[in-house]
C-alpha positions as CSV (number, residue, x, y, z in Angstrom):
1,M,-23.1,32.0,-0.7
2,A,-22.0,30.1,2.4
3,S,-22.2,31.9,5.7
4,S,-19.0,32.6,7.7
5,D,-20.3,30.2,10.4
6,E,-20.1,27.2,8.1
7,E,-16.8,25.4,8.0
8,V,-15.7,23.7,4.9
9,E,-13.5,20.6,5.5
10,V,-10.3,20.7,3.6
11,L,-9.0,17.2,3.0
12,P,-5.2,16.7,2.9
13,D,-3.3,15.3,-0.1
14,C,-1.1,13.2,2.2
15,V,-1.0,11.9,5.7
16,A,1.9,10.9,7.9
17,D,2.2,9.0,11.2
18,Y,-0.8,7.1,10.1
19,H,-2.5,3.9,11.2
20,F,-5.8,2.2,10.3
21,V,-8.4,0.8,12.7
22,D,-11.5,-1.3,12.1
23,E,-15.0,-0.5,13.5
24,K,-13.9,-2.0,16.9
25,G,-10.8,0.2,17.1
26,Q,-8.4,-2.7,16.3
27,P,-5.4,-2.2,14.0
28,V,-5.9,-3.4,10.4
29,S,-3.9,-3.1,7.3
30,F,-5.1,-0.9,4.4
31,S,-4.8,-4.1,2.3
32,V,-8.1,-5.3,3.9
33,L,-9.8,-2.7,1.6
34,P,-10.5,-3.4,-2.0
35,L,-7.8,-2.4,-4.4
36,Q,-9.0,0.1,-6.9
37,W,-7.3,-0.1,-10.3
38,S,-8.7,3.0,-12.0
39,N,-10.6,6.2,-11.1
40,D,-13.5,5.0,-13.3
41,E,-14.4,2.0,-11.2
42,T,-16.3,1.8,-8.0
43,P,-14.8,-0.2,-5.1
44,E,-16.5,-3.6,-4.8
45,G,-18.0,-4.9,-1.6
46,L,-16.3,-3.9,1.6
47,S,-16.3,-6.6,4.2
48,T,-14.3,-4.6,6.8
49,Q,-14.8,-1.0,7.7
50,A,-11.5,0.8,8.0
51,F,-10.7,4.3,9.4
52,L,-7.5,6.2,8.7
53,R,-5.9,8.1,11.6
54,G,-2.9,10.3,11.2
55,T,-1.6,13.8,10.8
56,A,-1.3,16.3,7.9
57,D,0.4,19.7,7.5
58,D,3.4,18.7,9.5
59,G,1.3,17.4,12.4
60,L,-1.0,20.5,12.6
61,Q,-4.1,18.7,11.3
62,Q,-5.4,15.5,12.9
63,I,-7.1,13.1,10.4
64,Y,-9.8,10.6,11.1
65,K,-11.5,9.4,8.0
66,K,-13.4,6.3,6.8
67,V,-11.7,4.8,3.8
68,I,-13.2,2.6,1.2
69,A,-10.4,1.5,-1.2
70,W,-6.7,1.8,-1.8
71,K,-4.4,2.0,-4.9
72,L,-0.7,1.8,-5.6
73,E,1.5,3.6,-8.1
74,L,4.7,1.7,-9.1
75,S,5.9,4.1,-11.8
76,Y,7.7,6.6,-9.6
77,V,11.1,6.6,-7.9
78,L,9.5,5.0,-4.9
79,P,6.1,3.2,-4.8
80,E,3.2,5.4,-3.7
81,I,0.1,4.1,-1.8
82,Y,-3.2,6.0,-1.6
83,V,-6.4,5.4,0.2
84,L,-9.8,6.7,-1.0
85,T,-12.1,8.4,1.6
86,K,-15.8,8.0,1.6
87,E,-15.9,11.6,0.3
88,N,-14.1,10.3,-2.9
89,W,-10.8,12.0,-2.1
90,W,-7.4,10.2,-2.5
91,I,-4.9,10.6,0.3
92,K,-1.3,9.5,-0.2
93,L,0.2,7.5,2.7
94,Q,3.6,8.7,3.8
95,R,5.2,7.4,7.0
96,P,3.2,4.9,9.2
97,R,3.0,5.3,12.9
98,K,5.9,3.3,14.6
99,S,3.5,1.1,16.6
100,F,1.6,0.3,13.3
101,Q,4.6,-0.8,11.2
102,D,4.4,-4.5,12.1
103,T,0.8,-4.6,11.0
104,I,1.7,-3.5,7.4
105,K,5.2,-4.8,7.1
106,T,4.4,-7.7,4.7
107,I,2.3,-5.6,2.4
108,L,4.9,-2.8,2.3
109,I,7.6,-5.4,1.4
110,T,5.4,-6.9,-1.3
111,I,4.8,-3.4,-2.8
112,H,8.5,-2.6,-2.7
113,C,9.3,-6.0,-4.4
114,L,6.7,-5.3,-7.1
115,H,8.2,-1.8,-7.6
116,H,11.7,-3.2,-8.0
117,V,10.6,-6.0,-10.4
118,K,8.7,-3.4,-12.5
119,K,11.8,-1.3,-12.8
120,N,14.0,-4.5,-13.4
121,P,11.8,-7.1,-15.2
122,E,14.8,-9.4,-15.9
123,V,15.9,-9.5,-12.2
124,S,16.6,-13.0,-10.8
125,R,15.1,-14.3,-7.6
126,D,18.5,-14.1,-5.8
127,A,19.1,-10.6,-7.1
128,L,15.7,-9.4,-6.0
129,W,16.2,-10.6,-2.5
130,N,19.7,-9.2,-2.3
131,H,18.3,-5.8,-3.4
132,M,15.4,-6.1,-0.9
133,L,17.9,-6.7,1.9
134,K,19.9,-3.6,0.9
135,A,16.8,-1.5,0.2
136,F,15.2,-2.6,3.4
137,S,18.1,-1.3,5.5
138,L,18.4,1.9,3.5
139,V,15.2,3.2,1.9
140,I,12.5,1.3,3.8
141,N,14.0,1.9,7.2
142,Q,14.4,5.6,6.4
143,L,10.7,5.9,5.4
144,Y,9.2,3.5,7.8
145,S,11.6,3.4,10.7
146,S,13.4,0.2,11.7
147,H,12.0,-3.3,11.7
148,E,13.7,-6.1,13.6
149,A,13.1,-8.8,10.9
150,E,14.5,-8.7,7.4
151,P,12.3,-9.1,4.4
152,S,11.8,-12.6,3.1
153,E,9.9,-14.5,0.5
154,N,7.3,-15.3,3.1
155,D,6.3,-11.7,3.2
156,L,5.6,-11.8,-0.5
157,L,3.9,-15.2,-0.3
158,D,1.4,-13.6,2.2
159,H,0.1,-11.4,-0.7
160,M,0.2,-13.7,-3.7
161,L,-3.3,-12.6,-4.8
162,L,-2.0,-9.0,-5.0
163,V,1.1,-10.1,-6.9
164,K,-1.1,-12.0,-9.4
165,Q,-3.6,-9.1,-9.8
166,V,-0.8,-6.6,-10.3
167,A,1.1,-8.8,-12.8
168,L,-2.1,-9.4,-14.8
169,R,-2.7,-5.6,-15.1
170,D,0.9,-4.3,-15.6
171,K,2.7,-5.2,-18.8
172,D,6.2,-4.8,-17.3
173,L,5.4,-7.1,-14.4
174,A,3.5,-9.5,-16.7
175,K,6.6,-10.2,-18.7
176,S,8.8,-10.6,-15.6
177,Q,10.2,-14.0,-14.9
178,I,10.0,-13.4,-11.2
179,C,6.2,-12.7,-11.2
180,S,5.5,-15.7,-13.4
181,T,7.6,-17.9,-11.1
182,Y,5.7,-16.7,-8.0
183,I,2.3,-16.8,-9.5
184,S,2.5,-20.0,-11.6
185,P,1.1,-22.2,-8.9
186,W,-1.9,-19.8,-8.7
187,K,-2.5,-19.3,-12.4
188,Q,-5.5,-21.7,-12.4
189,A,-7.0,-20.0,-9.3
190,G,-9.4,-17.2,-9.7
191,P,-8.4,-13.5,-9.1
């Protein structure tokens, strides 16, 4: 039986007002971490150390955790992003810290594009970007505060490897004309 002097750390299920830093304290995106596709696999080599900082329990609990991988879930009403702590605990990312939003803007736009294409596999390129402009001003700005720049294809092109990897693993995205249009120049390239 544990003594009353021992404290057991309770890890949160989600974190808000978050940001990530590397071992030098510089801001980094969670996308520098390996993407973990299933709970059965172990994250592959980690070239950059990343630490999650944020709050949980409506700001009552300060979080500072080393994280080793990330995953995304595109099946819900909105996409969800999780990071895996070194203690093997998944934490859902909610709202990023305002000063951190520019660091993760392109990856968030890419994830929201993938989410929309998964829900609408027949969507055209023009319809996708019309949707993203509307969604960016409504949903994304509500969740992530406001950005000065609108989403563009360049945001998506910054993460073509992710688009390719997700399209190869998700049957809805694999049959999407949009994903095949974007990844066709990279089909011969390795994952």
